[in-house]
C-alpha positions as CSV (number, residue, x, y, z in Angstrom):
1,X,-0.4,0.2,0.0
2,X,1.4,3.5,-0.8
3,X,-0.2,7.1,-1.5
4,X,0.4,9.6,-3.6
5,X,-0.5,13.1,-2.2
6,X,-0.1,16.8,-2.4
7,X,2.6,16.7,0.4
8,X,5.2,14.2,-1.8
9,X,4.5,16.9,-4.9
10,X,5.3,19.7,-2.8
11,X,8.3,17.3,-1.0
12,X,9.6,15.8,-4.6
13,X,9.0,15.7,-7.6
14,X,11.0,12.9,-8.8
15,X,9.5,11.2,-5.6
16,X,6.1,12.0,-6.7
17,X,7.4,10.5,-10.2
18,X,9.1,7.4,-8.9
19,X,5.7,6.8,-7.1
20,X,3.5,7.0,-9.7
21,X,5.9,4.8,-12.0
22,X,5.6,2.0,-9.3
23,X,2.3,2.2,-8.9
24,X,1.1,-0.4,-11.5
25,X,4.5,-2.5,-10.7
26,X,4.5,-5.7,-8.6
27,X,5.9,-5.1,-4.8
28,X,9.3,-7.0,-4.1
29,X,7.2,-9.8,-2.5
30,X,5.3,-10.1,-6.0
31,X,1.8,-8.7,-4.9
32,X,0.2,-5.9,-6.4
33,X,0.3,-2.6,-5.5
34,X,-2.4,-0.7,-3.8
35,X,-1.9,3.1,-4.6
36,X,-4.1,6.2,-2.3
37,X,-4.1,9.1,-3.9
38,X,-5.5,12.1,-3.9
39,X,-7.5,14.3,-7.0
40,X,-3.8,15.6,-8.1
41,X,-2.5,11.5,-8.6
42,X,-6.0,11.6,-10.7
43,X,-5.1,14.0,-12.6
44,X,-2.4,14.2,-16.1
45,X,-0.3,11.4,-14.8
46,X,-0.3,8.1,-16.8
47,X,-0.3,4.8,-14.8
48,X,1.5,2.4,-17.3
49,X,1.0,-0.8,-17.6
50,X,3.4,-3.0,-18.5
51,X,1.7,-6.6,-17.0
52,X,0.1,-9.1,-19.4
53,X,-1.0,-10.8,-16.8
54,X,-3.1,-7.8,-15.2
55,X,-4.5,-6.6,-19.2
56,X,-5.6,-10.2,-19.3
57,X,-7.8,-9.7,-16.1
58,X,-9.4,-7.0,-17.0
59,X,-6.5,-3.9,-16.8
60,X,-5.7,-1.3,-14.4
61,X,-8.2,-1.1,-11.6
62,X,-9.6,2.1,-10.9
63,X,-11.3,2.9,-7.3
64,X,-13.1,6.1,-7.6
65,X,-13.7,7.7,-3.7
66,X,-15.3,10.7,-4.4
67,X,-17.6,12.0,-7.0
68,X,-15.4,16.4,-7.7
69,X,-18.1,18.8,-8.0
70,X,-16.1,19.0,-11.8
71,X,-17.3,16.7,-14.6
72,X,-14.0,17.7,-16.5
73,X,-12.2,16.4,-13.6
74,X,-14.4,14.0,-13.3
75,X,-13.7,12.8,-17.0
76,X,-9.7,12.8,-16.0
77,X,-10.5,10.7,-13.3
78,X,-12.0,8.2,-15.3
79,X,-9.1,8.5,-17.9
80,X,-6.4,7.4,-15.9
81,X,-7.0,3.8,-16.7
82,X,-7.4,2.0,-19.6
83,X,-5.2,4.1,-21.6
84,X,-2.8,3.5,-24.3
85,X,-5.2,1.5,-26.4
86,X,-4.7,-1.2,-22.7
87,X,-8.0,-2.6,-21.2
88,X,-9.1,-0.8,-18.2
89,X,-11.9,-1.2,-15.6
90,X,-13.5,1.3,-12.6
91,X,-15.6,0.9,-9.3
92,X,-17.4,3.7,-7.7
93,X,-17.3,3.5,-3.8
94,X,-19.0,6.6,-2.2
95,X,-20.5,7.0,1.5
96,X,-23.9,7.9,1.7
97,X,-23.7,10.5,3.9
98,X,-21.8,12.3,2.1
99,X,-24.0,13.0,-0.4
100,X,-27.2,12.6,0.7
101,X,-29.0,14.3,-1.7
102,X,-27.8,12.2,-4.5
103,X,-28.9,9.1,-2.6
104,X,-32.3,9.5,-2.5
105,X,-32.8,9.0,-6.1
106,X,-34.2,10.6,-8.9
107,X,-35.1,9.8,-12.4
108,X,-31.9,10.0,-15.0
109,X,-30.8,12.8,-16.6
110,X,-31.9,12.9,-20.4
111,X,-28.2,14.7,-20.6
112,X,-26.3,11.5,-19.8
113,X,-27.6,10.1,-23.5
114,X,-25.3,13.4,-24.7
115,X,-22.3,14.6,-21.9
116,X,-18.9,13.0,-21.6
117,X,-19.6,11.4,-18.7
118,X,-23.1,9.4,-19.8
119,X,-21.2,8.4,-22.9
120,X,-18.3,6.9,-21.3
121,X,-20.7,4.8,-18.7
122,X,-22.9,3.9,-21.8
123,X,-19.5,2.4,-22.9
124,X,-18.7,1.0,-19.7
125,X,-19.1,-2.9,-19.1
126,X,-20.9,-4.1,-16.1
127,X,-22.6,-0.6,-15.1
128,X,-25.8,0.1,-15.4
129,X,-28.2,3.1,-15.6
130,X,-28.5,3.8,-11.5
131,X,-24.5,4.6,-11.3
132,X,-25.3,6.8,-14.4
133,X,-28.2,8.8,-12.6
134,X,-26.6,8.5,-9.2
135,X,-22.8,10.4,-10.9
136,X,-24.8,12.8,-13.4
137,X,-27.0,13.3,-9.7
138,X,-23.9,14.0,-7.8
139,X,-22.4,16.1,-10.6
140,X,-25.6,18.3,-11.2
141,X,-25.0,19.3,-7.8
142,X,-21.7,20.3,-8.5
143,X,-23.2,22.1,-10.7
144,X,-25.2,24.2,-8.8
145,X,-22.7,25.0,-6.0
146,X,-20.2,26.4,-7.9
147,X,-22.5,28.4,-10.2
148,X,-23.6,30.3,-6.2
149,X,-19.5,30.0,-5.8
150,X,-19.3,32.4,-9.1
151,X,-22.8,34.2,-8.5
152,X,-21.0,34.9,-4.9
153,X,-17.3,35.3,-6.1
154,X,-19.1,38.1,-9.3
155,X,-17.8,41.5,-7.9
156,X,-14.6,39.7,-6.9
157,X,-14.2,38.0,-10.7
158,X,-14.9,41.5,-12.6
159,X,-12.1,43.1,-10.3
160,X,-9.7,40.7,-11.4
161,X,-10.4,41.0,-15.3
162,X,-10.4,44.5,-14.8
163,X,-6.9,44.3,-13.3
164,X,-5.2,41.6,-16.1
165,X,-6.8,44.5,-18.4
166,X,-4.9,46.7,-17.0
167,X,-2.1,44.6,-16.7
168,X,-1.4,43.9,-20.2
169,X,-1.8,47.5,-20.6
170,X,0.7,48.2,-18.2
171,X,3.6,45.0,-18.8
172,X,5.1,46.8,-22.0
173,X,5.2,50.3,-19.9
174,X,6.8,48.9,-16.5
175,X,10.8,50.0,-17.7
176,X,9.9,53.1,-18.4
177,X,10.6,56.3,-16.2
178,X,7.9,57.8,-13.6
179,X,6.6,53.6,-13.3
180,X,5.1,53.9,-10.1
181,X,5.7,49.8,-9.5
182,X,4.6,50.3,-6.0
183,X,1.0,50.9,-6.6
184,X,1.4,47.8,-9.0
185,X,2.3,46.3,-6.7
186,X,-0.5,47.4,-3.8
187,X,-2.8,46.6,-6.5
188,X,-2.1,43.4,-7.4
189,X,-1.7,43.0,-3.6
190,X,-5.2,44.9,-2.8
191,X,-7.3,45.0,-5.6
192,X,-10.1,43.1,-3.5
193,X,-10.3,46.3,-1.4
194,X,-10.4,48.1,-3.8
195,X,-13.8,49.6,-6.3
196,X,-13.9,49.4,-10.1
197,X,-13.3,52.7,-9.8
198,X,-10.6,52.6,-7.3
199,X,-8.4,50.2,-9.6
200,X,-9.0,52.2,-12.7
201,X,-8.2,55.5,-11.1
202,X,-4.7,53.8,-9.6
203,X,-4.0,52.9,-13.2
204,X,-4.6,56.1,-14.5
205,X,-2.1,57.7,-11.9
206,X,0.5,55.1,-13.3
207,X,-0.5,56.7,-17.0
208,X,0.7,59.6,-15.8
209,X,3.7,59.4,-14.6
210,X,5.0,57.3,-17.6
211,X,2.9,60.3,-20.2
212,X,1.1,58.1,-21.6
213,X,-2.6,59.0,-20.0
């Protein structure tokens, strides 16, 4: 049993890579390894299976322990197995209390017919429509939460977008005499505290300083 997490990733990229590579290799005892990972090990990592006996028994087994809010991230989870024209299999094991709303059941979402999750689910052998419906309901709940968060953060997002627009304008000017770098640094660090008008006024002051306003 081994683990792959963000702490290992932060500690050493090479060690992280070594653990990922060893995840599909037999341990010195001859037994197959079980690797537990957080989402950092479930996105963009290539678990290469080079053992014919694994291929003969259905391929790398992925056990999904939670469903993220993002469908794109969920697709990334499933993409860790059945890679490079090899066989793959997965199962989902969830705690009912973690998904009380979705676990109550409901009508299968018609979008299962067209979404990427729905397509993959229907192609997967041995997985019934009940699983499709459950996953779709959990992902739908995640979308609702994401939309609520984005809505509550709209003002902050607007400020970030405005700062990004100003950044594209100011970046080529940063080496000019009179460029108030301390004002720009303050904006980057504290833009959350300023209104859009205050951000615009501070940028205008920087532009006046370099003679372009």
